[in-house]
N, C-alpha and C positions, 0 to 999 in steps of 0.2 A: 316722672311719674306722681308728680306732687309729693303728698306725704308718704313718708317711709312705711314700708312694710310693717314694722313695729308700730308706728303711729296709728296705722289703721286698724291692727288687732286692738290695741288698747281702746280706741274709739268704740268699734264695734261691740264689744265685750264691756263697755263702761256702765251702761244701765243694769247690766244683769251681775256686774260685780258688786254694786251697792246693795243687792238681796241677799249676799251670802257672806259668810265668816269663814275665817281660817281655822281648822282644827289642829293639823299638824304640817311642819315643814322639815324636810329631813333634806341636808345638804351632806351629800356623800361625795366619796372621792371621785366617782365618774359620772353620777347623775344626782339630780336634785328631784325630789317629790313632793308635791303639795297635796294634801288632803283637806276638802272642804267639809263643812258640819254635816252635809248629806252625804259625806263618804266617798265622793266623786273623787278622783286622783288623777293628775296630770305629772308628766315628767320633761324634764329637760335636760340636755347634755350639760356637764361641767368641764370646761376647757382645763389643761393641765396646768396652765401659768395662773388659773384662778384658786387653784386648790391650796389650802394652807388656813382656811378659817375665815370669820367674818371680819370684815374691816370696819373703819369707823363709821363709814358710810351705813353699813347694815346695822351696826349696834343699835342706832337710833330707832330702828323698828322692831326690835326684841323687846318683850316676848312676841313672837308671831301669832301664837294661838289667842283666838279671840278677835283679832282685828278684821275689819272689813275687808273683802277680798279685793277691793278698789286700791287699798293702800299697797299691796305687794303687787298688784297688777302694773302699777305706774312705774315699777323698777324695770320692766322691760325695755324702756329707754335708756338706762344707765349706761354708760361707758363701761363701768365696773362689771367685770364677768359674771361674778357670783350673782350680783344683782339682777342682771338682764335674765340669768338662768333662773331664779327665782320667779321673776316676771312672765317667762315664758311657760313654766311649769303651773303657774297660777292661771295663764289664759288656758292652757290644755285642760285643767282641772274644771274650769267652768264650762268649756265646751263639752267635757265629757258628763257633766251633770244632767245633760239633756240628750235625747236620743237624735241620732244623725237624720237630718230631714233628706238630703241628698241621696242620690243614687250610688250605693255602695258595692264594690267588688272585693271580694277577699282573695288573698294570694300575692304574689311576688308582683312588683312593678312591671315587669317583663311581661307579664301575661295582659297587661293592659296596654301596652304599647307596641304598635306593629314596627319590625325592624326589617332593614333590606341589606343584604351582604355589602353593599357598598357605602353604608351609612357611615359617618363618622361620629362617634360617641365621645362627649368631653364630661367626665365625672368629677365633681368639686365636692371633695370629701371621698377618700378611697374605701369603698365598701368592698372588701376583697372577694367575698363570695359573688358579688354581682361582676365585679371586674373579670374574675374566671368564667363566669357563665357567658359574657358578652365574647371572650376570646374563644370559648369553645365552640360558639356559633360562627366564628371567622369574621367577626365585625371588629374593625378598627376602633380602639378605644384609648384614650388618654386620661389618667387617673392623677387629680392634684390633690395634695394634703401638707398641711405644715406640719404633721407629723410624718416622718419619713417611713414609708411602708414599701414592702416589695411590690416593684413595678410603678410607683408613684413618683410624681414630678413636684417641684415647689408651687404653691398657690398662684404665685405672681405670674406664672406662664397662662393664666386665665385670659389675659388681654390678648394672647396669641391664639389660643385653641377655641374659646368659646364662639368667637365670631364666625369661625369657619366649620362649625359642627352642625350636624343635622338632629342631633339629640343631646339634650344637657340634662344631667342627673345631678341635682344641686342638694347637698345637704341641708336641712332645717336648720342646723347649727349656725348656719350664715346668716340667721335672723337674730341670734344671741350675740354674734360678735360684729352685728351692723355692717357685713359686706353684701348682703344679699341684693340691695337695691343696685348696685354696680353690676353685680353679676348678671342679674336680670337685663341691665341695660347692653350688657356684652351677648344677651342670648336673643336678641330680637328676631335673629334671622333663622332661628332653629324651629325645625317642623314640631318638635315634642319638647316640653320643658316640665320636668319632674321635681318636686321638693320631696326629699327623702328623709326617713328615719324617725325614730320614737320621739323625737322633738317636734314633729310636723303638727302644725295647727290646722285642724278642721274646719277653715273658717274660708270658705270661698270668696266672700266679698271683700277680704283682704287683698286678692290678687286679681281684682278686675281692672282691666285695662294694661296686664302686663303679659308677657310672654307664657306664663305658666298654662300648662295644659292638664296637670294630674297632681294631685295631693296623696303622696303615698306614706301611710305612718303606721300606727298601732293602735289598737283598741284593748283596753286594759280588761281582762276578764277575772282576775283574782288579785284584788288590790292588796290585799294582806301580804301576800307572797311577794309583790313587786315592793312593797314598802320594806319588808325584812332585808331582802337582798341589797336595795339601795341603802338601809341603815346599816348594813355590813361592809360597805364600801364596793359592792358589786356593780357590774354592768349589764348592757343589754343580752350579753351572751348568758348570762344566769338568769335573768328575768323574761327572756323572750317566750318561754315555756307558758307563761302566765298571760300572754297577750296573743293577738290575732293581728296578722298584716291586713291593712285595709286600703283600699284604693278610691277615691273620689275624682273621677274626669270632671274636668270642668269645661263649661260650654264653650264653643268655638269663639277665638276671640274676634 
């Protein structure tokens, strides 16, 4: 696919990032939040193994406030997960600073994907409510997650299940831990490929010439409430009431 998805996101936002500065960065227990000087806010997941404070790599960027957004956007390519989380949140804040130009549908991702009883679904990142909904519909689904959850399997099994699936539901956190590119390579035969979760970047251009057919994330309605929750160590379960689920179908590949 050429450049990585992270590289594509950074390149597409490069010029915009030079015109914005950072107001606030919160690195919480479950999520990172970045607020720009125009009050636009972006969020991104923090992996459990990344928790425990900023490392030497990040200390050289502090204080974050007042820095050009391009500085933190460049962290999206970092192997260090906290850095990549800050970079992803910065990208989402930059995108949130402008109205969405694409066709948008509010609601659950399954409202935008046609499913058949015979479909095989592979979910990378176990979204338990979504998993249960698929099972209620009688659809065969395999959920993979590095954090064991009820009904989930190890993420290494993506090699086995994605190539034989009709629908792939892939967490946007895979951009942060740099597994997205391989997962998309495994998903080329899928009829539908959705990128899911609050970390999802609404940047269709980053997914050109990939199997991705829909971006399913959130639009933040009350930034203060989201910042308060993340600052107190909360996660999406606590701040979802301050957001709306938004889906952007991508053009046929």
